[in-house]
N, C-alpha and C positions, 0 to 999 in steps of 0.2 A: 526579716531587716536589719540596717547596723543604722546604730546610730554613733551618737559622739563619746560613750561611754566609754563600748567598744572601742573607737581607732582609738580613745587615750589610754583604751587596758595596753593596745598592740606596741605603742609606743613606749610604755613601762615596763610588755614584757624581753619590748626588743633591748634599751639599754638595762634592764637586769639581764637577759645574753650576754649583751658586750661585755659589763664586768662582770662577769664568771669564763668571756672567753679570750679578753683582751693577749692577755699572755699569750696564749697560741697565737692570738692574732697579728704580737707584734715574731714570734719569731718564725713566723710565716713572709713579714716582711722583711726579716734581715740577712736570708739572701739575695732577692732582687728591688728589695726597695728600701726605706730610711729610716727600717726597724722602728716606726711608731707610728705603723698605723691603728693599732689597738688602741696607746695611752688617749690619741687621735680621735677618735670612737668616742670611746668610758667618756672624757672631758664632756664629747659635745655631746651626748644624750643624756647624761646628768645633766647639761646647760637644759638640753628638751624637758624632761623632765619637774624641772623647780620651773623651770616658767608655768609648762598648763597647772601647776599645781598653780602657781600668783593672777591668771589670767581667766577668765570666759570666754569660753570653747564657744558653746552651742552648736556647731550642727561639725560635720565628720568632715570637711573642704577647711574646715578653719580653723580645726586639730592638728590637723596635716600641712598646711601652711605656717603657723606656729609653727609646728618644729623643725618645715625648713627652713627656715628664717634663721631660729638658734643655728642651726648649724654651717649653715652658711657661714656664720657669724664668728662659730668659736671652734673650726675643727680645721688644723691649716692643711694646707697642701692641697692636691689634689677633692679629699676625701669630702670637703668640705662641699663644696663645690657640685660635686657629684651627686651625692647624696641628698646634702636641701635644694640639687633642681626636680630631685625623684622626688622627694614629700609634696613639693612648695604646687609644681605641674596635677599633680593628682590630686589633690585640695585643689584646684583652683577647675576641675575636671567636672568637682564631684559636683559645686558650684553650689549651693544653698541653701539644699532640702536638709530637712532634720532627719530626712531618715535616706541610707539607699539601698537598694538590693544588691547581693552580690555578685551578680552579674553588671552593674553599674560602676561596681568598686573594680569591677576588675577591664573595663574599661576605661576606669582612667589611666589606674596604672600603667593601664600599654602605652597608654599619653604622655608619661612620667619617665619610662622607659624610653620612649623613639625619643622625649627630650633630655635625654642624657646621650645616647648615640648622636644626636646633633653638638651638644656640648663637651662632647667628646669624643667623637670623628671614628667611635668605637665599633664593629663590629660583631655578632658571631663570631669566633673563634677566635681573635684577639689576644685574649685571653686579658678576662677583664672581671667588670661584677654582669660587663650585661652575656658570661655566659652564665651565672645564676637567674639571673633574669630574664633573658625574655621565657627559656622554658618554664620559667616559673607562672609567668603572666596566660602561654599558654597551655596550665594542665589547671591554673584556678577553676574553671569550668567542671571540675571535678572535685570542687575544695578545698579546701585550706589545706588538711592532710597532703594532697596530692600535688602542691603546686612549691610546702617546700620538699618532697620525696624529689621531684623535678631537681629546684637550687640546690639541693645537695650532692644532686649528681653533676647537675650544670659544672656548680662549683670540684669537683673533684674528678671533671672531663678536666679541663685546667693542665691538672698537672706534664703531658704529654706535651702543651701544644708549648710553639715562641713567639715571646710575645709582642705583636706586633705595635700598642698603643702603651701609654704611660710608663712607665717611670724607668718597667722589668725591660720596654723595648729596646736600653742603652746596654742590655747584654746582648743580644744575641741570643745563642745557640743555650748562651749560657745561664736562658731563663726556664730552658727546657728541663724536667721533671723537677719543676716545682710548685706547690699548686696556691691557687692568685688569693690573695688572701682577700682584696676586694667582692672578688666572687662568694670565696667564705664570708664575711662579712654577711655580703648578700643573703647568704644560705641563713642566717640568722635571725635578721630579718623578717622573711618570711613564714623561718618556721615558724616564727613569734607569736603569726597572725594564728596559728591552729592554739598557743593558748589561751590567745584573746577570746576563742570562744570560737564554735561555730560546726560545719561540720570538718 
């Protein structure tokens, strides 16, 4: 079973990963975006860890709703609302339970991903964070490691795609040949599940 501590560890591990990879995320964003993806997410997840240290979060849902709220209020561009929606909707789907099973978490994360697709209007193959998140959710039943691998492969598979949504879509065919930064950061988020603990 996964408790609030697990979800706090997930957010802390994500923040550490984003901090380590911020320069790479920004480098990926430079040719097809605003060259600020890494710095924006770094600012956001720093705010998340600070808020989690300050505020009482007794349930998995409360941890994720708080994290999502912080990202929406501190991250510029599209990343804040998209990541914030992902975590808030996942947290709300978990409800007030003190502990959740991995299956319940997978179901809640699917609801979060659906909310992101609705907000951004993106589908798999559009060269967005959805290309990492959808396969990750599908693989969660096989454990966090499998989900992380699926997300990483999904992110890598965005390289030959032409962007159909987001800032990169303005470039048309020039977006081909670049790995999507949002899919890459989403893969970091999923990989951090394994670091937080579990199979």
